C-alpha positions in Angstrom: 44.0 -13.7 92.7 42.0 -15.2 89.8 40.6 -18.6 90.8 40.3 -20.9 87.8 37.7 -23.6 88.7 37.4 -26.5 86.4 34.0 -28.2 86.6 33.7 -31.3 84.4 31.4 -31.1 81.4 27.9 -32.5 81.9 28.0 -36.2 81.4 25.3 -36.0 78.7 26.1 -33.7 75.8 23.7 -30.8 75.3 22.5 -32.1 71.9 21.6 -35.5 73.3 19.8 -33.9 76.3 17.7 -31.8 73.9 16.9 -34.9 71.8 15.8 -36.9 74.8 13.6 -34.0 75.9 11.9 -34.0 72.5 11.6 -37.8 72.2 10.4 -38.4 75.7 7.2 -40.3 76.2 5.4 -37.5 78.2 2.7 -35.4 76.6 3.8 -32.0 75.4 4.0 -29.6 78.2 1.2 -27.0 78.5 2.2 -23.3 78.5 2.4 -21.4 81.8 -0.9 -20.1 83.2 -1.8 -16.5 82.5 -2.9 -15.6 86.0 -0.1 -14.5 88.4 -0.7 -17.2 91.1 -1.0 -20.0 88.5 2.2 -18.7 86.7 4.1 -18.5 90.0 3.3 -22.1 91.0 3.6 -23.4 87.5 7.1 -22.1 87.3 8.0 -23.4 90.8 6.6 -26.9 90.0 8.5 -26.8 86.7 11.8 -26.0 88.5 11.2 -28.8 91.0 10.5 -31.2 88.1 13.8 -30.2 86.5 16.2 -29.7 89.3 15.1 -31.5 92.5 17.4 -34.4 93.4 14.7 -37.0 93.2 11.7 -37.3 91.0 8.5 -36.0 92.7 4.9 -35.7 91.5 3.5 -32.2 90.8 0.1 -33.5 91.8 1.5 -34.6 95.2 3.1 -31.2 95.7 0.0 -29.2 94.6 -2.1 -31.2 97.1 0.5 -30.6 99.9 0.2 -26.8 99.1 -3.6 -26.7 99.3 -3.5 -28.5 102.6 -1.9 -25.4 104.0 -4.9 -23.2 103.2 -6.5 -24.6 106.4 -3.7 -22.9 108.4 -4.9 -19.5 107.0 -8.6 -20.3 107.5 -9.5 -23.6 109.3 -12.9 -23.5 107.5 -11.2 -24.3 104.2 -10.4 -27.8 103.0 -9.5 -29.6 99.7 -10.7 -33.2 99.4 -10.2 -35.9 96.8 -13.4 -37.7 95.9 -14.4 -40.4 93.3 -15.3 -39.1 89.9 -16.8 -40.6 86.8 -15.6 -44.1 86.0 -12.2 -44.7 87.6 -11.3 -41.0 87.8 -11.0 -38.8 90.9 -12.0 -35.2 91.5 -10.8 -32.6 93.9 -13.4 -30.7 95.9 -12.9 -27.4 97.7 -15.0 -27.1 100.9 -15.7 -24.0 103.0 -17.4 -24.5 106.4 -18.3 -28.0 105.4 -20.1 -26.9 102.2 -18.8 -27.8 98.7 -17.6 -24.7 96.9 -16.5 -26.3 93.6 -15.1 -29.5 92.2 -12.1 -29.8 89.9 -11.4 -32.7 87.5 -8.2 -34.3 88.4 -5.7 -33.4 85.7 -4.8 -36.5 83.7 -1.1 -35.6 83.3 1.5 -34.7 85.9 2.3 -31.5 84.0 3.8 -28.8 86.4 2.1 -26.0 84.4 -1.3 -27.7 84.6 -1.0 -28.2 88.4 0.2 -24.7 88.8 -2.9 -23.4 87.0 -5.0 -25.7 89.2 -3.5 -24.1 92.3 -4.2 -20.6 90.8 -7.9 -21.6 90.4 -8.1 -23.1 93.9 -6.6 -19.9 95.5 -9.0 -17.7 93.5 -12.1 -19.8 94.5 -10.9 -20.0 98.1 -10.6 -16.2 98.3 -14.1 -15.8 96.9 -15.5 -18.3 99.5 -13.5 -17.1 102.6 -13.5 -13.5 103.8 -10.5 -14.4 106.0 -8.4 -15.5 103.0 -9.6 -12.6 100.9 -8.2 -10.3 103.5 -4.8 -12.1 103.7 -1.9 -10.5 101.7 -0.9 -12.5 98.6 2.6 -12.9 99.9 1.3 -14.6 103.0 -0.9 -16.9 101.0 2.0 -17.8 98.6 4.3 -18.5 101.6 1.8 -20.8 103.2 1.4 -22.8 100.0 5.1 -23.0 99.4 5.6 -24.2 102.9 3.4 -27.2 101.9 5.4 -27.8 98.8 8.9 -27.6 100.3 7.7 -29.5 103.3 7.1 -32.4 101.0 10.7 -32.3 99.7 13.5 -32.1 102.3 14.5 -29.9 105.2 17.0 -27.9 103.1 14.6 -26.9 100.3 12.7 -23.8 101.0 10.9 -20.7 99.7 11.8 -17.1 100.4 9.3 -14.3 100.0 10.4 -11.3 97.8 11.4 -9.4 100.9 13.4 -12.3 102.4 14.9 -13.1 99.1 16.3 -9.6 98.8 18.1 -10.1 102.2 19.4 -13.5 101.1 20.8 -12.0 97.9 22.4 -9.2 99.8 24.1 -11.7 102.2 25.4 -13.8 99.3 26.3 -11.2 96.7 26.5 -7.9 98.5 24.4 -4.7 98.2 24.7 -1.0 97.5 25.1 0.7 100.9 27.2 2.9 103.1 28.7 0.3 105.5 26.8 0.6 108.8 25.2 -1.9 111.1 22.2 -0.8 113.2 21.1 -1.7 116.7 18.7 -4.7 116.3 15.9 -3.0 118.2 13.0 -2.0 115.9 12.8 1.7 116.7 16.4 2.6 117.7 18.6 3.5 114.7 21.9 3.7 116.5 25.0 2.6 114.6 26.8 -0.3 116.4 29.3 -1.3 113.7 31.1 0.3 110.7 32.6 -1.5 107.8 36.2 -0.4 107.6 36.9 1.7 104.4 33.2 2.0 103.5 31.7 5.4 102.8 30.3 5.9 106.4 33.7 5.1 107.9 35.6 7.3 105.5 33.2 10.2 106.0 33.6 10.3 109.8 30.4 8.7 111.0 31.0 6.9 114.3 29.8 4.0 116.2 27.2 5.3 118.7 25.7 7.9 116.2 22.0 7.7 115.7 20.4 8.1 112.3 17.7 10.8 112.5 17.1 11.6 108.8 17.8 10.1 105.4 17.7 12.2 102.3 16.1 15.0 104.4 13.3 12.7 105.7 13.1 12.3 109.5 13.3 8.6 110.5 11.0 9.1 113.6 8.3 6.5 113.4 10.0 4.4 110.8 10.5 0.7 111.1 14.0 -0.6 111.2 13.5 -2.3 107.8 12.5 1.1 106.3 15.8 2.6 107.5 17.8 -0.3 106.0 15.9 0.0 102.7 16.5 3.7 102.5 20.2 3.4 103.2 20.6 0.8 100.4 20.3 1.5 96.8 22.2 1.3 93.5 26.0 1.3 93.7 27.4 4.8 93.1 24.0 6.5 93.9 24.0 9.4 96.4 22.4 9.4 99.8 22.2 12.1 102.5 22.5 10.8 106.1 21.8 12.9 109.2 23.0 11.7 112.6 23.0 12.8 116.2 26.1 12.2 118.3 26.2 11.8 122.0 28.0 14.7 123.7 28.0 17.0 120.7 25.4 19.7 119.9 23.2 19.6 116.8 22.8 17.1 114.1 25.7 16.1 111.7 25.0 15.8 108.0 26.9 13.7 105.5 26.6 13.4 101.8 27.6 9.9 100.8 27.9 7.7 97.7 26.8 4.1 98.0 29.3 1.3 97.2 29.1 -2.4 96.9 29.1 -3.8 100.5 29.9 -7.4 101.0 29.7 -8.5 104.6 33.1 -9.7 105.9 33.2 -13.4 106.7 36.9 -13.7 107.6 38.7 -12.5 110.6 42.4 -13.1 111.3 44.6 -13.1 114.4 48.3 -13.8 114.9 49.6 -16.3 117.3 53.4 -16.3 117.3 53.9 -16.9 113.6 50.6 -18.8 113.1 47.8 -17.0 111.3 44.4 -18.0 112.7 41.5 -17.4 110.3 38.0 -17.6 111.6 35.6 -18.1 108.7 31.9 -17.5 109.7 30.3 -18.4 106.3 31.1 -18.4 102.6 29.8 -15.5 100.5 31.1 -14.1 97.2 34.1 -12.3 98.9 35.3 -15.0 101.3 38.3 -16.4 99.3 39.4 -12.9 98.3 39.3 -11.8 102.0 41.3 -14.8 103.1 44.0 -14.4 100.3 44.4 -10.7 101.2 44.7 -11.4 104.9 47.1 -14.3 104.2 49.4 -12.1 102.1 49.3 -9.4 104.7 50.3 -12.0 107.4 53.2 -13.2 105.2 54.4 -9.6 104.8 53.8 -8.6 108.5 56.5 -7.3 110.8 56.2 -10.2 113.2 57.8 -13.7 113.1 57.8 -15.5 109.8 54.6 -17.2 109.0 55.1 -20.9 109.8 51.5 -22.2 109.8 47.8 -21.5 109.2 44.7 -22.4 111.3 41.4 -22.4 109.4 38.8 -22.2 112.2 35.6 -23.5 110.6 33.8 -24.3 113.9 30.2 -23.2 113.7 30.5 -22.2 110.0 27.1 -23.3 108.5 28.2 -23.0 104.8 27.4 -20.7 101.9 28.4 -20.6 98.2 29.8 -23.7 96.5 32.3 -21.9 94.3 33.8 -20.1 97.3 34.3 -23.4 99.1 36.1 -24.7 96.1 38.2 -21.6 95.5 39.2 -21.4 99.1 40.4 -25.0 99.1 42.2 -24.1 95.8 44.3 -21.6 97.7 46.1 -24.4 99.5 45.9 -27.4 97.2 48.5 -27.6 94.3 46.8 -30.3 92.3 44.1 -33.0 92.6 40.4 -33.2 93.2 38.5 -30.9 95.6 34.9 -32.1 95.5 32.4 -33.8 93.1 28.7 -33.3 92.9 26.2 -35.9 91.7 22.5 -35.5 91.0 19.5 -36.5 88.8 20.0 -33.6 86.5 23.0 -34.2 84.2 24.2 -30.6 85.0 24.4 -31.6 88.6 27.3 -34.1 87.9 30.4 -32.0 88.2 34.0 -32.5 89.2 36.1 -29.7 90.8 39.9 -29.9 90.9 42.7 -27.6 91.9 43.5 -25.0 89.3 47.3 -25.2 89.7 47.4 -21.6 90.8 47.4 -22.1 94.6 48.7 -19.3 96.7 50.0 -21.4 99.6 50.5 -25.0 98.4 53.0 -26.0 101.1 52.4 -24.1 104.3 51.3 -26.4 107.2 47.6 -26.1 107.9 45.3 -27.2 110.8 41.5 -27.1 110.3 39.2 -26.8 113.2 35.7 -28.3 112.9 32.8 -29.1 115.2 29.2 -30.2 115.0 28.2 -26.8 113.6 30.6 -27.0 110.6 28.5 -27.8 107.6 28.3 -27.7 103.8 30.9 -25.4 102.4 33.1 -25.8 105.5 32.9 -29.6 105.2 34.1 -29.3 101.6 37.2 -27.4 102.6 38.0 -29.7 105.6 37.5 -32.9 103.6 39.4 -31.7 100.6 42.4 -30.6 102.6 42.3 -33.7 104.8 42.1 -36.1 101.8 44.8 -34.3 99.9 47.2 -34.7 102.9 47.3 -30.9 103.2 45.9 -30.4 106.7 45.3 -32.0 110.0 41.7 -31.7 111.0 41.1 -31.2 114.7 37.9 -31.2 116.7 34.7 -33.2 116.6 32.7 -34.8 113.8 31.1 -32.1 111.6 27.4 -31.7 110.8 27.2 -34.0 107.8 25.2 -31.7 105.5 26.6 -32.9 102.2 23.9 -31.6 99.8 24.0 -28.7 97.3 21.1 -26.3 96.8 20.4 -24.3 93.7 18.6 -21.0 94.2 16.1 -20.1 91.6 14.3 -16.7 91.2 10.6 -16.9 90.7 8.2 -14.5 88.8 7.3 -12.7 92.0 11.0 -12.0 92.8 10.9 -14.5 95.6 13.4 -17.5 95.6 13.0 -21.2 95.6 16.0 -23.1 97.1 16.1 -26.7 95.9 18.4 -29.6 96.9 19.8 -30.8 93.6 23.1 -32.7 94.3 25.1 -34.7 96.7 28.7 -33.9 97.6 31.4 -36.5 97.2 34.7 -36.0 99.1 38.0 -36.5 97.2 38.6 -39.9 98.9 35.3 -41.0 97.3 32.8 -41.0 100.2 29.5 -39.1 100.5 29.6 -36.1 102.9 25.9 -36.3 103.5 25.1 -37.7 106.9 28.8 -38.8 107.2 30.4 -35.4 107.4 34.1 -35.0 108.3 35.6 -37.0 111.1 38.7 -35.3 112.4 42.2 -36.6 112.4 42.6 -35.6 116.0 39.4 -36.0 118.0 38.7 -33.8 121.0 35.0 -34.7 121.6 35.8 -36.5 124.8 38.5 -34.1 126.1 38.4 -31.2 128.4 40.6 -28.1 128.3 43.2 -29.2 130.9 46.9 -30.0 130.3 46.3 -33.7 130.6 43.7 -33.5 127.8 46.1 -31.7 125.6 48.7 -34.4 126.0 46.1 -37.1 125.2 45.2 -35.2 122.0 48.9 -34.9 121.0 49.4 -38.6 121.6 46.5 -39.2 119.2 48.1 -36.9 116.6 51.4 -38.8 116.9 49.8 -42.2 116.5 50.6 -43.3 120.1 46.9 -44.0 120.8 45.5 -47.5 120.0 44.3 -47.3 116.4 40.7 -48.2 115.5 40.1 -50.7 112.7 38.0 -48.1 111.0 40.7 -45.5 110.9 43.1 -47.9 109.2 40.7 -48.3 106.3 40.2 -45.9 103.4 37.0 -44.0 104.2 35.5 -44.7 100.7 35.4 -48.4 101.7 33.2 -47.8 104.8 29.5 -48.8 104.6 26.8 -46.8 106.4 27.1 -49.0 109.5 30.9 -48.4 109.6 30.3 -44.7 109.2 27.9 -44.6 112.1 30.5 -46.3 114.3 33.3 -43.9 113.1 31.1 -40.8 113.8 30.1 -42.3 117.2 33.8 -42.6 118.0 34.1 -38.8 117.7 30.6 -37.4 118.2 29.6 -33.9 117.1 30.0 -31.2 119.7 29.2 -27.5 119.5 31.1 -24.6 120.9 34.6 -23.2 120.3 36.7 -25.0 122.9 40.2 -23.9 123.9 41.7 -27.3 123.4 41.2 -27.3 119.7 43.3 -24.2 119.1 45.9 -25.4 121.7 46.3 -28.7 119.7 46.6 -26.7 116.5 49.3 -24.5 117.9 51.3 -27.4 119.3 51.1 -29.3 116.0 52.3 -26.3 114.0 55.2 -25.8 116.5 56.4 -29.4 116.0 57.1 -30.3 112.3 57.7 -33.9 113.0 54.4 -34.3 115.0 52.6 -32.4 112.3 54.0 -34.6 109.6 52.9 -37.8 111.4 49.4 -36.4 111.9 48.8 -35.0 108.4 49.4 -38.5 106.9 47.4 -40.4 109.6 44.2 -40.8 107.6 44.1 -44.0 105.6 43.5 -43.4 101.9 44.2 -40.4 99.7 42.3 -38.4 97.1 41.0 -41.0 94.6 38.2 -39.5 92.6 38.4 -40.1 88.9 38.3 -37.3 86.4 34.5 -37.5 86.5 32.4 -38.4 89.5 31.0 -41.9 89.7 27.9 -43.2 91.3 28.5 -43.8 95.0 28.1 -47.4 96.2 25.2 -47.1 98.5 21.7 -48.6 98.1 20.2 -45.5 99.7 21.4 -43.2 96.8 18.2 -41.7 95.3 19.9 -39.9 92.4 21.0 -40.5 88.8 17.5 -41.6 87.8 14.9 -40.0 85.6 15.0 -38.4 82.1 17.7 -36.0 81.0 16.8 -32.4 81.5 17.7 -29.3 79.5 17.3 -26.4 81.9 20.3 -24.8 83.8 20.3 -24.2 87.5 20.7 -20.9 89.3 23.5 -20.0 91.7 24.7 -23.0 93.6 24.4 -22.5 97.3 25.2 -24.8 100.2 22.2 -24.0 102.3 23.0 -23.6 106.0 21.4 -26.3 108.2 19.9 -23.7 110.5 17.7 -21.0 108.9 
């Protein structure tokens, strides 16, 4: 199903943005340094200057980077010392001896400070045999740890090898559809992707890969085997396996296809389709729509409800969170994003092409539900399309943009905040369920208590009677404290969902229990909180990379 997302135009027209960049009061930016290290960090500091959610000094980040050199060789240190007149200088020491002194750049130009980092690293390698023998990727990673450590806990750097894995998880990869035993030197297949080349060719779970393209895998690292199995889509690969209980090796000639790891599993519970969504990659919405249509056509009882189990779902791609909510919402807002960069101010609404705009829905959340899963839960709750059951969610309401660097690594930067349709910030607040189970066990009495809450029989809280956009931070703390985050997939959550979907009157009472409805204007507005650090700074011209809701747990 084509998903037509409709982000609002940037609040500042492109021509005006360009004009502001030309007329700004800063000195003309210097070109990127020529040396690889200076170019890498110059580009990274430039990206941070453009996209990070709050203004930050390139000088401060460069100094935070060099502070990490001491972790690679404790004999190295960078000091700031007085210079001529009122200026300062930066001095590189090795074993307490001054190696060289650098004038402090007068301007906070990212390219200048990137070049400065390149000089420091080169001089430090000349002075320190330990650093000279350290791989460049390891040095880069240490310096980036210093830079991102000065930002926020969701901004991070990925080395070229790690970035390849992240891209594969988000976007898929060319492969044959096998999962190997996690041990480093045992290449046994423990899972097959249904319908992928390995499955169709007759390879089985329990087979052990002993050769790839005629090369024996004995002595290989697990990562070497994975790399050899992956390659361009439609390219050939020969795989040789040994199978327990059968003589001799088995050889297969395969052709790689695009493999996107499945993130959706579905089960049937008497006319209720229960979807467990583990994360949001580029195929999540397509998987859910296919499974939903199969459930509607299935031979069992007519489909009378859907459970979206988002418990423990740490997030993923922003566009997939929006498109999945669009499956169930006929019209109205889904989420807004706000940030310092004008391009970070976007508004997403339903396309009008929803697949299931009326089917009853219950969403399950817990303290591990974050980012993309919070967008889905909040949008369905605010639109009056779902009853949310469980505990308060994680409260990770920020958006990260993933930017590729000259070394093919990736820099993930927090660049926007998420605003729920009812007008409140998801960051730190999260989603507070309609029916709270934080304080309940899994016994029949607990189930009856939860159903009483769903039906409005429980004593209402003054906070639940107010639109959530009107709550200040103190009120939000009290609201979250009334249903504290819990981890784990507890049986009572699904039991409540099934009872709600079996009782249309009770479901109707619960789905309208949250005070306030979707209220975002056609364009997102600045949230009314004194702690909001965004929407300041000069207009910027660059465009972000893929928007990713970085999971809270690496």
